[in-house]
MARFI-47497 format. One record per residue (C-alpha): residue number from 0; residue in three letters; chain; x, y, z. Coordinates in steps of 0.2 Angstrom, whole numbers, m for minus. Layout:
% MARFI-47497
 pos code unit     u     v     w
 NUM  Ala    A     X     Y     Z
...
END
This chain:
% MARFI-47497
 pos code unit     u     v     w
   0  Met    A     0     0     0
   1  Ala    A     7    17    m5
   2  Val    A    11    29     9
   3  Leu    A     8    45     0
   4  Gly    A   m10    50    m3
   5  Thr    A   m19    61   m16
   6  Val    A   m18    76    m5
   7  Ala    A     0    74    m1
   8  Val    A     4    73   m19
   9  Glu    A    m7    87   m24
  10  Val    A     3    98   m11
  11  Phe    A    20    92   m14
  12  Ile    A    22    94   m33
  13  Pro    A    17   113   m34
  14  Val    A    26   117   m18
  15  Ala    A    42   109   m25
  16  Ala    A    40   119   m41
  17  Leu    A    37   135   m31
  18  Ile    A    53   131   m21
  19  Gly    A    62   130   m38
  20  Ile    A    56   146   m44
  21  Ala    A    60   155   m27
  22  Phe    A    78   147   m28
  23  Ala    A    80   154   m46
  24  Val    A    75   171   m40
  25  Val    A    87   170   m25
  26  Gln    A   101   166   m38
  27  Trp    A    96   180   m49
  28  Tyr    A    96   192   m34
  29  Val    A   114   188   m29
  30  Val    A   120   190   m47
  31  Ala    A   110   207   m48
  32  Arg    A   120   214   m33
  33  Val    A   135   214   m45
  34  Ala    A   134   232   m52
  35  Val    A   140   235   m70
  36  Ile    A   144   253   m67
  37  Ser    A   152   255   m50
  38  Asp    A   152   270   m39
  39  Ala    A   165   284   m43
  40  Gly    A   173   280   m27
  41  Gly    A   178   263   m33
  42  Gly    A   170   246   m31
  43  Ala    A   154   240   m38
  44  Gly    A   141   248   m27
  45  Gly    A   147   241   m10
  46  Lys    A   136   226   m11
  47  Gly    A   139   207   m10
  48  Arg    A   153   196   m14
  49  Gly    A   155   203   m32
  50  Ser    A   155   222   m27
  51  Asp    A   171   223   m17
  52  Val    A   183   237   m21
  53  Leu    A   196   231   m33
  54  Glu    A   213   226   m27
  55  Glu    A   227   239   m27
  56  Asp    A   236   231   m41
  57  Asp    A   220   231   m51
  58  Glu    A   218   249   m48
  59  Glu    A   235   253   m54
  60  Glu    A   232   242   m69
  61  Tyr    A   216   251   m74
  62  Gly    A   220   269   m67
  63  Val    A   208   282   m73
  64  Asp    A   201   271   m87
  65  Arg    A   192   259   m75
  66  Leu    A   175   268   m76
  67  Ala    A   177   270   m95
  68  Val    A   180   251   m96
  69  Glu    A   164   248   m85
  70  Ala    A   154   260   m96
  71  Arg    A   160   251  m112
  72  Cys    A   154   235  m104
  73  Ala    A   137   242  m101
  74  Glu    A   136   248  m118
  75  Ile    A   141   231  m126
  76  Gln    A   129   222  m114
  77  Gln    A   115   233  m120
  78  Ala    A   119   230  m138
  79  Ile    A   119   211  m136
  80  Ser    A   103   212  m126
  81  Val    A    94   223  m139
  82  Gly    A   100   212  m153
  83  Ala    A    95   196  m145
  84  Thr    A    78   203  m140
  85  Ser    A    75   210  m157
  86  Phe    A    78   193  m165
  87  Leu    A    68   183  m153
  88  Leu    A    53   194  m155
  89  Thr    A    54   193  m174
  90  Glu    A    56   174  m173
  91  Tyr    A    41   173  m161
  92  Lys    A    30   183  m173
  93  Tyr    A    32   170  m186
  94  Leu    A    30   156  m174
  95  Ala    A    14   164  m167
  96  Val    A     6   162  m185
  97  Phe    A    13   144  m185
  98  Met    A     6   140  m168
  99  Val    A   m12   146  m172
 100  Ala    A   m12   137  m189
 101  Phe    A    m5   121  m183
 102  Ala    A   m17   121  m168
 103  Ala    A   m31   122  m181
 104  Val    A   m24   108  m191
 105  Ile    A   m24    97  m175
 106  Phe    A   m42   101  m171
 107  Leu    A   m47    97  m189
 108  Phe    A   m38    81  m191
 109  Leu    A   m42    74  m174
 110  Gly    A   m60    80  m175
 111  Ser    A   m62    72  m193
 112  Ala    A   m56    55  m186
 113  Arg    A   m74    53  m179
 114  Arg    A   m83    65  m191
 115  Phe    A   m83    79  m177
 116  Ser    A   m94    68  m166
 117  Ala    A  m100    76  m150
 118  Arg    A  m106    59  m143
 119  Pro    A   m97    49  m131
 120  Glu    A   m85    36  m139
 121  Pro    A   m80    19  m133
 122  Cys    A   m63    20  m124
 123  Ala    A   m48    15  m135
 124  His    A   m41     3  m123
 125  Asp    A   m57    m2  m114
 126  Pro    A   m72    m3  m127
 127  Ala    A   m84    m7  m113
 128  Arg    A   m83    10  m106
 129  Ala    A   m89    26  m113
 130  Cys    A   m76    40  m115
 131  Arg    A   m77    59  m119
 132  Pro    A   m81    63  m138
 133  Ala    A   m68    64  m151
 134  Leu    A   m72    83  m154
 135  Ala    A   m68    86  m136
 136  Asn    A   m51    77  m138
 137  Ala    A   m47    87  m153
 138  Ala    A   m51   104  m144
 139  Phe    A   m41    99  m129
 140  Ser    A   m26    93  m139
 141  Ala    A   m26   109  m148
 142  Val    A   m26   119  m132
 143  Ala    A   m13   108  m125
 144  Phe    A    m2   111  m140
 145  Leu    A    m4   130  m138
 146  Leu    A     0   129  m120
 147  Gly    A    16   119  m123
 148  Ala    A    21   131  m137
 149  Leu    A    19   146  m126
 150  Thr    A    28   138  m111
 151  Ser    A    43   134  m123
 152  Val    A    43   152  m130
 153  Leu    A    43   159  m112
 154  Ser    A    57   146  m107
 155  Gly    A    68   153  m122
 156  Tyr    A    65   171  m119
 157  Leu    A    68   171  m100
 158  Gly    A    84   161  m103
 159  Met    A    90   174  m115
 160  Arg    A    86   188  m103
 161  Val    A    95   180   m88
 162  Ala    A   110   177   m99
 163  Thr    A   111   194  m106
 164  Phe    A   109   201   m89
 165  Ala    A   124   191   m82
 166  Asn    A   137   192   m96
 167  Ala    A   145   209   m92
 168  Arg    A   144   205   m74
 169  Thr    A   154   189   m76
 170  Ala    A   167   199   m86
 171  Leu    A   168   212   m73
 172  Glu    A   170   199   m59
 173  Ala    A   184   191   m69
 174  Arg    A   195   206   m64
 175  Arg    A   194   201   m46
 176  Gly    A   197   183   m48
 177  Ile    A   192   167   m57
 178  Asp    A   181   161   m42
 179  Arg    A   170   177   m42
 180  Ala    A   168   176   m61
 181  Phe    A   163   157   m60
 182  Ala    A   151   161   m46
 183  Val    A   142   174   m56
 184  Ala    A   141   163   m72
 185  Phe    A   136   147   m63
 186  Arg    A   123   156   m52
 187  Ser    A   115   164   m68
 188  Gly    A   115   147   m77
 189  Ala    A   106   140   m61
 190  Ala    A    93   154   m61
 191  Met    A    89   150   m79
 192  Gly    A    89   131   m76
 193  Phe    A    77   132   m60
 194  Leu    A    66   144   m68
 195  Leu    A    63   134   m83
 196  Ala    A    62   117   m75
 197  Ser    A    50   123   m61
 198  Ser    A    39   132   m74
 199  Ala    A    38   117   m85
 200  Leu    A    33   106   m70
 201  Leu    A    20   119   m63
 202  Val    A    12   122   m80
 203  Leu    A    10   103   m84
 204  Tyr    A     3   100   m67
 205  Ala    A    m9   114   m69
 206  Ala    A   m15   108   m86
 207  Val    A   m18    90   m79
 208  Asn    A   m29    97   m66
 209  Leu    A   m38   109   m77
 210  Phe    A   m41    97   m90
 211  Gly    A   m47    84   m77
 212  Leu    A   m61    95   m72
 213  Tyr    A   m69    91   m89
 214  Tyr    A   m63    73   m92
 215  Gly    A   m67    67   m74
 216  Asp    A   m63    48   m74
 217  Asp    A   m59    47   m92
 218  Trp    A   m40    47   m89
 219  Gly    A   m36    39  m105
 220  Gly    A   m43    54  m115
 221  Leu    A   m36    66  m102
 222  Tyr    A   m18    61  m104
 223  Glu    A   m20    58  m123
 224  Ser    A   m25    76  m125
 225  Ile    A   m10    81  m113
 226  Thr    A     2    74  m126
 227  Gly    A    m2    90  m136
 228  Tyr    A     8    99  m123
 229  Gly    A    24    90  m128
 230  Leu    A    21    93  m146
 231  Gly    A    19   111  m144
 232  Gly    A    35   112  m134
 233  Ser    A    45   103  m146
 234  Ser    A    38   112  m161
 235  Val    A    44   129  m155
 236  Ala    A    61   121  m149
 237  Leu    A    64   115  m167
 238  Phe    A    62   132  m175
 239  Gly    A    72   140  m160
 240  Arg    A    86   128  m162
 241  Val    A    87   129  m181
 242  Gly    A    84   148  m182
 243  Gly    A    96   152  m167
 244  Gly    A   109   139  m173
 245  Ile    A   109   147  m191
 246  Tyr    A   110   165  m183
 247  Thr    A   125   161  m171
 248  Lys    A   135   150  m183
 249  Ala    A   133   162  m198
 250  Ala    A   141   176  m187
 251  Asp    A   153   165  m179
 252  Val    A   160   157  m195
 253  Gly    A   161   174  m204
 254  Ala    A   170   182  m189
 255  Asp    A   182   168  m187
 256  Leu    A   187   166  m205
 257  Val    A   190   184  m209
 258  Gly    A   196   190  m192
 259  Lys    A   207   176  m186
 260  Val    A   213   167  m202
 261  Glu    A   213   182  m215
 262  Arg    A   216   197  m203
 263  Asn    A   225   188  m189
 264  Ile    A   216   198  m176
 265  Pro    A   210   191  m159
 266  Glu    A   194   183  m156
 267  Asp    A   180   195  m151
 268  Asp    A   191   210  m157
 269  Pro    A   180   226  m158
 270  Arg    A   187   229  m175
 271  Asn    A   178   214  m182
 272  Pro    A   161   219  m189
 273  Ala    A   153   202  m185
 274  Val    A   158   202  m167
 275  Ile    A   141   209  m160
 276  Ala    A   131   197  m170
 277  Asp    A   142   183  m164
 278  Asn    A   139   187  m146
 279  Val    A   120   189  m149
 280  Gly    A   120   172  m157
 281  Asp    A   127   164  m141
 282  Asn    A   111   170  m133
 283  Val    A    98   166  m146
 284  Gly    A   105   149  m151
 285  Asp    A   115   142  m136
 286  Ile    A   103   149  m123
 287  Ala    A    86   152  m130
 288  Gly    A    86   137  m142
 289  Met    A    94   126  m129
 290  Gly    A    81   131  m116
 291  Ser    A    67   127  m127
 292  Asp    A    75   111  m133
 293  Leu    A    77   104  m115
 294  Phe    A    60   110  m110
 295  Gly    A    53   100  m125
 296  Ser    A    62    85  m119
 297  Tyr    A    55    86  m102
 298  Ala    A    38    89  m108
 299  Glu    A    38    74  m120
 300  Ser    A    46    62  m108
 301  Ser    A    33    67   m95
 302  Cys    A    18    66  m107
 303  Ala    A    24    49  m113
 304  Ala    A    25    42   m96
 305  Leu    A     8    49   m91
 306  Phe    A     0    42  m107
 307  Val    A     7    25  m105
 308  Ala    A     2    25   m86
 309  Ser    A   m16    30   m90
 310  Ile    A   m19    14   m99
 311  Ser    A   m12     4   m84
 312  Ser    A   m19    m1   m68
 313  Phe    A   m15    16   m62
 314  Gly    A   m27    23   m74
 315  Thr    A   m41    10   m73
 316  Glu    A   m40    10   m54
 317  His    A   m39    30   m53
 318  Asn    A   m24    29   m42
 319  Phe    A   m19    48   m43
 320  Ala    A    m3    46   m32
 321  Ala    A     4    33   m43
 322  Met    A    m2    42   m59
 323  Met    A     8    57   m54
 324  Tyr    A    24    47   m51
 325  Pro    A    33    55   m66
 326  Leu    A    29    72   m60
 327  Leu    A    35    67   m42
 328  Ile    A    51    62   m49
 329  Ser    A    53    79   m57
 330  Ala    A    48    88   m41
 331  Val    A    61    78   m31
 332  Gly    A    74    82   m44
 333  Leu    A    71   101   m41
 334  Leu    A    75    99   m23
 335  Val    A    90    88   m26
 336  Cys    A    97   100   m39
 337  Ala    A    95   115   m27
 338  Val    A   106   106   m14
 339  Thr    A   119   101   m28
 340  Thr    A   119   119   m34
 341  Leu    A   123   125   m16
 342  Val    A   139   114   m17
 343  Ala    A   146   123   m32
 344  Thr    A   141   141   m26
 345  Asp    A   143   141    m7
 346  Ala    A   154   125    m3
 347  Thr    A   167   126   m16
 348  Thr    A   180   138   m20
 349  Ile    A   189   139   m37
 350  Glu    A   207   143   m33
 351  Cys    A   214   141   m51
 352  Thr    A   208   138   m69
 353  Asn    A   211   119   m68
 354  Glu    A   198   117   m55
 355  Ile    A   183   123   m66
 356  Gly    A   180   108   m76
 357  Pro    A   181    96   m61
 358  Thr    A   169   107   m51
 359  Leu    A   156   107   m65
 360  Lys    A   158    88   m68
 361  Gln    A   156    86   m49
 362  Gln    A   139    94   m51
 363  Ile    A   133    79   m62
 364  Leu    A   140    66   m50
 365  Ile    A   132    74   m34
 366  Ser    A   115    76   m42
 367  Thr    A   115    58   m49
 368  Val    A   120    51   m32
 369  Leu    A   107    61   m22
 370  Met    A    94    59   m35
 371  Thr    A    95    40   m34
 372  Gly    A    91    41   m16
 373  Gly    A    76    53   m20
 374  Val    A    69    41   m33
 375  Ala    A    70    27   m21
 376  Ala    A    60    37    m8
 377  Val    A    47    42   m20
 378  Thr    A    45    25   m28
 379  Phe    A    41    16   m11
 380  Leu    A    31    30    m4
 381  Ala    A    20    34   m20
 382  Leu    A    18    17   m28
 383  Pro    A     8     1   m23
 384  Ala    A    19   m14   m21
 385  Arg    A    12   m23   m36
 386  Phe    A     2   m16   m51
 387  Thr    A    m2   m20   m70
 388  Leu    A     5   m12   m85
 389  Phe    A    m2   m13  m103
 390  Asp    A    11   m22  m114
 391  Phe    A     5   m22  m132
 392  Gly    A   m11   m32  m129
 393  Asn    A    m4   m41  m114
 394  Asp    A    m5   m37   m95
 395  Lys    A    13   m36   m87
 396  His    A    13   m38   m68
 397  Val    A    26   m26   m61
 398  Lys    A    33   m22   m43
 399  Asn    A    37    m5   m37
 400  Trp    A    56    m8   m36
 401  His    A    56   m12   m55
 402  Leu    A    51     6   m58
 403  Phe    A    65    12   m46
 404  Ile    A    78     2   m57
 405  Cys    A    70     9   m73
 406  Val    A    72    27   m67
 407  Ser    A    89    24   m60
 408  Thr    A    96    15   m76
 409  Gly    A    91    31   m86
 410  Leu    A    99    42   m72
 411  Trp    A   116    33   m72
 412  Ala    A   116    31   m91
 413  Gly    A   115    50   m92
 414  Leu    A   130    51   m81
 415  Val    A   140    38   m92
 416  Ile    A   135    49  m107
 417  Gly    A   141    65   m99
 418  Tyr    A   158    58   m94
 419  Val    A   161    50  m111
 420  Thr    A   156    66  m119
 421  Glu    A   168    75  m108
 422  Tyr    A   182    63  m112
 423  Phe    A   180    65  m131
 424  Thr    A   178    84  m130
 425  Ser    A   189    91  m116
 426  Asn    A   206    96  m120
 427  Ala    A   212    88  m104
 428  Tyr    A   211    71  m112
 429  Gly    A   219    62  m126
 430  Pro    A   207    63  m141
 431  Val    A   206    82  m141
 432  Arg    A   225    84  m139
 433  Ala    A   227    71  m154
 434  Val    A   216    83  m164
 435  Ala    A   227    97  m159
 436  Arg    A   243    88  m164
 437  Ser    A   235    84  m181
 438  Cys    A   235   103  m185
 439  Arg    A   254   102  m188
 440  Thr    A   251    96  m205
 441  Gly    A   236   107  m209
 442  Ala    A   217   108  m209
 443  Ala    A   214    92  m219
 444  Thr    A   222    81  m206
 445  Asn    A   213    91  m192
 446  Val    A   196    87  m201
 447  Ile    A   200    69  m203
 448  Phe    A   205    67  m184
 449  Gly    A   190    77  m178
 450  Leu    A   178    66  m188
 451  Ala    A   186    50  m181
 452  Val    A   184    57  m163
 453  Gly    A   165    60  m167
 454  Tyr    A   162    43  m174
 455  Lys    A   171    34  m160
 456  Ser    A   162    45  m147
 457  Val    A   146    36  m152
 458  Ile    A   150    19  m146
 459  Val    A   148    20  m127
 460  Pro    A   133    32  m127
 461  Ile    A   124    20  m138
 462  Leu    A   128     5  m127
 463  Ala    A   122    15  m112
 464  Ile    A   106    20  m121
 465  Ala    A   103     2  m126
 466  Ala    A   106    m5  m108
 467  Ala    A    93     8  m102
 468  Ile    A    81     3  m115
 469  Tyr    A    83   m16  m112
 470  Ala    A    81   m14   m93
 471  Gly    A    66    m2   m94
 472  Phe    A    57   m13  m107
 473  Arg    A    61   m30   m98
 474  Leu    A    55   m23   m81
 475  Ala    A    40   m12   m86
 476  Ala    A    37   m12  m105
 477  Met    A    36     5  m113
 478  Tyr    A    32    13   m96
 479  Gly    A    49     8   m91
 480  Ile    A    58    16  m106
 481  Ala    A    48    32  m103
 482  Leu    A    54    32   m85
 483  Ala    A    72    29   m90
 484  Ala    A    70    45  m101
 485  Leu    A    63    54   m86
 486  Gly    A    77    48   m75
 487  Met    A    90    55   m87
 488  Leu    A    81    72   m87
 489  Ser    A    77    72   m68
 490  Thr    A    92    83   m64
 491  Ile    A    87    95   m79
 492  Ala    A    89   110   m68
 493  Thr    A   108   106   m64
 494  Gly    A   110   101   m83
 495  Leu    A   103   118   m88
 496  Ala    A   114   127   m76
 497  Ile    A   130   119   m82
 498  Asp    A   124   121  m100
 499  Ala    A   119   139   m99
 500  Tyr    A   136   143   m90
 501  Gly    A   145   140  m106
 502  Pro    A   137   154  m117
 503  Ile    A   137   166  m103
 504  Ser    A   156   164  m100
 505  Asp    A   159   165  m119
 506  Asn    A   149   181  m120
 507  Ala    A   159   187  m105
 508  Gly    A   176   184  m114
 509  Gly    A   169   194  m129
 510  Ile    A   164   209  m118
 511  Ala    A   181   208  m109
 512  Glu    A   190   209  m126
 513  Met    A   179   222  m133
 514  Ser    A   180   233  m118
 515  Gly    A   199   234  m117
 516  Met    A   201   224  m101
 517  Pro    A   219   217   m98
 518  His    A   225   201  m105
 519  Ser    A   224   192   m88
 520  Val    A   205   195   m88
 521  Arg    A   203   187  m105
 522  Glu    A   214   172   m99
 523  Arg    A   201   169   m85
 524  Thr    A   186   171   m96
 525  Asp    A   194   159  m109
 526  Ala    A   197   146   m95
 527  Leu    A   178   148   m90
 528  Asp    A   173   147  m109
 529  Ala    A   184   131  m112
 530  Ala    A   176   122   m98
 531  Gly    A   159   129  m104
 532  Asn    A   162   121  m121
 533  Thr    A   164   104  m113
 534  Thr    A   148   106  m102
 535  Ala    A   139   112  m117
 536  Ala    A   144    96  m126
 537  Ile    A   138    86  m110
 538  Gly    A   122    95  m111
 539  Lys    A   119    90  m129
 540  Gly    A   124    72  m125
 541  Phe    A   110    72  m111
 542  Ala    A    98    79  m123
 543  Ile    A   101    67  m137
 544  Gly    A   101    52  m125
 545  Ser    A    85    57  m117
 546  Ala    A    78    60  m135
 547  Ala    A    81    43  m140
 548  Leu    A    73    36  m125
 549  Val    A    58    48  m126
 550  Ser    A    56    44  m144
 551  Leu    A    55    25  m141
 552  Ala    A    43    28  m127
 553  Leu    A    32    39  m139
 554  Phe    A    34    26  m153
 555  Gly    A    27    12  m142
 556  Ala    A    12    24  m137
 557  Phe    A     9    27  m155
 558  Val    A     9     9  m160
 559  Ser    A    m3     5  m146
 560  Arg    A   m15    20  m150
 561  Ala    A   m14    16  m168
 562  Gly    A   m19    m2  m165
 563  Ile    A    m4   m10  m173
 564  Thr    A    m1   m27  m166
 565  Ala    A    17   m29  m172
 566  Val    A    30   m19  m182
 567  Asp    A    37   m32  m194
 568  Val    A    53   m25  m203
 569  Leu    A    50   m39  m216
 570  Ser    A    34   m31  m221
 571  Pro    A    37   m20  m237
 572  Arg    A    26    m6  m230
 573  Val    A    37    m5  m214
 574  Phe    A    53    m7  m223
 575  Val    A    51     7  m235
 576  Gly    A    46    18  m220
 577  Leu    A    62    12  m211
 578  Leu    A    73    17  m226
 579  Ala    A    65    34  m228
 580  Gly    A    66    37  m210
 581  Ala    A    84    33  m209
 582  Met    A    87    46  m223
 583  Leu    A    78    60  m215
 584  Pro    A    92    65  m203
 585  Tyr    A   104    67  m217
 586  Trp    A    92    77  m227
 587  Phe    A    88    88  m212
 588  Ser    A   107    90  m209
 589  Ala    A   110    95  m227
 590  Met    A    97   108  m226
 591  Thr    A   103   116  m210
 592  Met    A   122   115  m215
 593  Gln    A   118   123  m231
 594  Ser    A   108   137  m223
 595  Val    A   123   140  m211
 596  Gly    A   135   140  m226
 597  Ser    A   125   152  m237
 598  Ala    A   122   164  m222
 599  Ala    A   141   163  m217
 600  Leu    A   146   167  m235
 601  Arg    A   136   183  m235
 602  Met    A   143   187  m218
 603  Val    A   161   184  m224
 604  Glu    A   158   195  m239
 605  Glu    A   151   209  m228
 606  Val    A   166   208  m216
 607  Arg    A   178   209  m230
 608  Arg    A   169   223  m238
 609  Gln    A   170   233  m222
 610  Phe    A   188   230  m219
 611  Asp    A   191   236  m237
 612  Ala    A   179   250  m237
 613  Ile    A   180   258  m220
 614  Pro    A   197   268  m219
 615  Gly    A   206   264  m203
 616  Leu    A   195   250  m197
 617  Ala    A   210   237  m197
 618  Glu    A   220   249  m187
 619  Gly    A   206   252  m174
 620  Leu    A   204   270  m179
 621  Ala    A   186   268  m185
 622  Thr    A   170   259  m179
 623  Pro    A   163   245  m189
 624  Asp    A   145   244  m195
 625  Tyr    A   139   230  m183
 626  Ala    A   121   233  m187
 627  Thr    A   123   226  m205
 628  Cys    A   130   210  m199
 629  Val    A   116   208  m186
 630  Arg    A   104   211  m200
 631  Ile    A   112   198  m211
 632  Ser    A   111   184  m197
 633  Thr    A    93   189  m193
 634  Asp    A    87   188  m210
 635  Ala    A    96   172  m215
 636  Ser    A    90   163  m199
 637  Ile    A    71   168  m201
 638  Arg    A    71   163  m219
 639  Lys    A    81   147  m218
 640  Met    A    73   139  m203
 641  Met    A    56   137  m212
 642  Ala    A    61   123  m224
 643  Pro    A    70   111  m211
 644  Gly    A    55   114  m199
 645  Ala    A    43   110  m213
 646  Leu    A    52    94  m217
 647  Val    A    51    88  m199
 648  Met    A    33    93  m196
 649  Leu    A    26    87  m213
 650  Ser    A    35    70  m214
 651  Pro    A    23    61  m201
 652  Leu    A     8    69  m208
 653  Val    A    12    64  m226
 654  Ala    A    18    46  m221
 655  Gly    A     3    43  m210
 656  Thr    A   m10    50  m222
 657  Leu    A    m4    43  m238
 658  Phe    A     5    27  m233
 659  Gly    A    m3    22  m217
 660  Val    A     2    18  m199
 661  Glu    A    13     4  m203
 662  Thr    A    24    14  m214
 663  Leu    A    24    28  m202
 664  Ala    A    30    16  m188
 665  Gly    A    44    11  m200
 666  Leu    A    48    30  m203
 667  Leu    A    49    34  m184
 668  Ala    A    60    19  m181
 669  Gly    A    72    23  m195
 670  Ala    A    73    41  m190
 671  Leu    A    77    36  m172
 672  Val    A    91    24  m176
 673  Ser    A    99    35  m188
 674  Gly    A    97    52  m180
 675  Val    A   104    47  m163
 676  Gln    A   121    41  m171
 677  Val    A   122    57  m182
 678  Ala    A   118    69  m168
 679  Ile    A   131    62  m156
 680  Ser    A   145    61  m169
 681  Ala    A   141    79  m176
 682  Ser    A   140    87  m158
 683  Asn    A   156    78  m152
 684  Ser    A   166    81  m168
 685  Gly    A   162   100  m166
 686  Gly    A   166   100  m148
 687  Ala    A   183    92  m151
 688  Trp    A   188   104  m165
 689  Asp    A   183   119  m154
 690  Asn    A   193   114  m139
 691  Ala    A   208   108  m149
 692  Lys    A   208   126  m155
 693  Lys    A   207   133  m137
 694  Tyr    A   220   121  m132
 695  Ile    A   233   128  m144
 696  Glu    A   227   146  m140
 697  Ala    A   229   143  m121
 698  Gly    A   247   136  m122
 699  Val    A   245   128  m105
 700  Ser    A   257   114  m109
 701  Glu    A   274   112  m119
 702  Glu    A   265   103  m133
 703  Ala    A   252   117  m134
 704  Arg    A   265   130  m135
 705  Ser    A   274   121  m148
 706  Leu    A   258   122  m159
 707  Gly    A   255   140  m156
 708  Pro    A   255   155  m154
 709  Lys    A   239   162  m161
 710  Gly    A   241   165  m179
 711  Ser    A   253   151  m182
 712  Glu    A   249   138  m196
 713  Ala    A   244   125  m184
 714  His    A   232   138  m176
 715  Lys    A   225   143  m192
 716  Ala    A   222   124  m196
 717  Ala    A   213   123  m179
 718  Val    A   202   138  m183
 719  Ile    A   197   130  m200
 720  Gly    A   192   114  m191
 721  Asp    A   182   124  m178
 722  Thr    A   172   133  m191
 723  Ile    A   168   117  m199
 724  Gly    A   162   110  m182
 725  Asp    A   152   125  m178
 726  Pro    A   136   121  m188
 727  Leu    A   138   103  m183
 728  Lys    A   139   105  m164
 729  Asp    A   127   120  m163
 730  Thr    A   115   118  m177
 731  Ser    A   113   101  m185
 732  Gly    A   118    90  m171
 733  Pro    A   107    98  m157
 734  Ser    A    92   100  m169
 735  Leu    A    92    81  m174
 736  Asn    A    87    76  m156
 737  Ile    A    72    87  m158
 738  Leu    A    68    79  m175
 739  Ile    A    67    61  m168
 740  Lys    A    56    65  m153
 741  Leu    A    45    78  m162
 742  Met    A    41    66  m176
 743  Ala    A    36    53  m163
 744  Val    A    25    64  m152
 745  Glu    A    17    72  m168
 746  Ser    A    13    54  m174
 747  Leu    A     5    50  m157
 748  Val    A    m6    65  m156
 749  Phe    A   m12    62  m174
 750  Ala    A   m14    43  m171
 751  Pro    A   m33    43  m171
 752  Phe    A   m34    51  m188
 753  Phe    A   m20    40  m195
 754  Ala    A   m29    24  m189
 755  Ala    A   m46    30  m196
 756  His    A   m41    37  m212
 757  Gly    A   m23    34  m216
 758  Gly    A   m15    24  m230
 759  Ile    A   m24    32  m245
 760  Ile    A   m11    26  m257
 761  Phe    A    m5     9  m250
 762  Asn    A   m23     4  m246
 763  His    A   m26     4  m264
 764  Leu    A   m11    m5  m270
END
């Protein structure tokens, strides 16, 4: 007998979410105490740990220019914030039209599945019972889609605002020491992470309760309509990731190729016309896009688990505490992540740059260990000792400790993926250093080694995902796989914190360079940024791994809802879908890579034009036209994000309508198997190339110094590898995980229509 009752669950989930929001506000307040413009008497307003008066040596170093440097920081921060806000608002205007139009499509398709009937229908998994009419399911699914889309938009926008608020403060604190700068960057990432994770949980819980007022005891219909929430979140995430990725990489590639390779000027040099666009891109792609992406993963994993549970004994017996088990895991995860964050911000001191990476890696380990205990507590308190799950037409008898193993397997598989990703993308280990050494003989060998590192990095994560899938399915069928995905994402607040930390540190380095701070400050921000590149790669690994598990769970739910008894790969209908699905990630990657390439080409031409046309620009005697480069990135990203987005959104609709549910099942399976491999290798190749370049630039070892300094032939080869990897790790790779899960959740939402009217072509052949 479960210990937690309905009332306890109804209180615990929203209270945990509110605690998470309060924790985010506290972190933001601590960061806000660091003033960008200090008092004339020195210091930064006399408040908090980041507002102490500068050391005497620093005062001598800055002299009378200190206030001018701070004023320049504020000016640059404002320019980045305005540019990022302008882009997102423009993007969201287009997305608003899409959201309304696609919500109408959902209503029309699902309503037409039963000819817009307003009469009660036999329940899909229990025909003896009467459930809510198809028209109601269509309406509520459309509303859930809009709710998920709006929450995803809010997640991306709030993340961007937090990041642009913190970037200059991180740069200014770097004058006082690496520990202070790390604290500001990490607290800012934590503010974003807790705000997003808590809001996602609170909105989903509120939607379940509000929809429940209409559905009553029809839990199957309730949680089927709730899946629209995950579809809305991932739809916006797709356009955010693709659009933001094109924006940031067009600016980044243009700035690097002309600035570093052709003009031999430092990264983020204010003479480079693309430098503001590059820093804006970090916020709209790596922050807003990533925030929407991980929100989508969380929403879909929760919706998949809730839907599968609703057709189990949890749903038929109306055991509310057991039904809310997925949300209870997320609620406990928020509390665990809060404790973990305090370890980094209040119990750890960064004495030197070599301690940054281990401190961030420690966050993943601590949260995983604590979360394992939290999962055990929730499992034995909220679940009955025995229960029954739906297993493709059969009943599967499960014990509560089986679910504990499912969640824990996903949780620890995430840790394995994180550590393996760090090994292949951090310049502290052999693979990245081998890529750096290959630069001795030019860009070609650098590219070859980087591709090899990416391909090799796929092996262990795939085995970890496979182990989580087997354990989950063996113990608890598709519900076990959905819980494994949720376990991997249960520490999402910490994952977001270390992921957002990277772009914030990158922006801080750019602001330090553009505002004329001493080289020692830039060295500190570069150290923060190098660790951030690795944590960003770890975050992408978590997102891709969880996407594979979520997609498979949604695939199982789709197969069940569509009435498919078995997916036979020897069937020609299934196999043609399998081949087409395996092709889609390559088609999608080609479109996004080409979009970045064409936008970068325009950016390179514009940067070259300004260096040639503006007298004194190369010597620093004139100011470049930053606005034109910002406009190029904005226009390119808005135009170029449409086609890849349409490919992903239309593929399931076309396959299901024209060729039927069996072909669509093959399409989903092919896209899942192919997309995970391509996404991991692309992300890790890009991360390895990026950190190989930074390894040479930092010159922290004798080997690195022999490859440098900046401007050497080996460094130029590393820069070329980095520019090749940029669209792989920040545009195509991260977007592929959205592709595989978005197609799966879209298929589940439209499953009633496909089952009733799908297969127009194959049914007549």
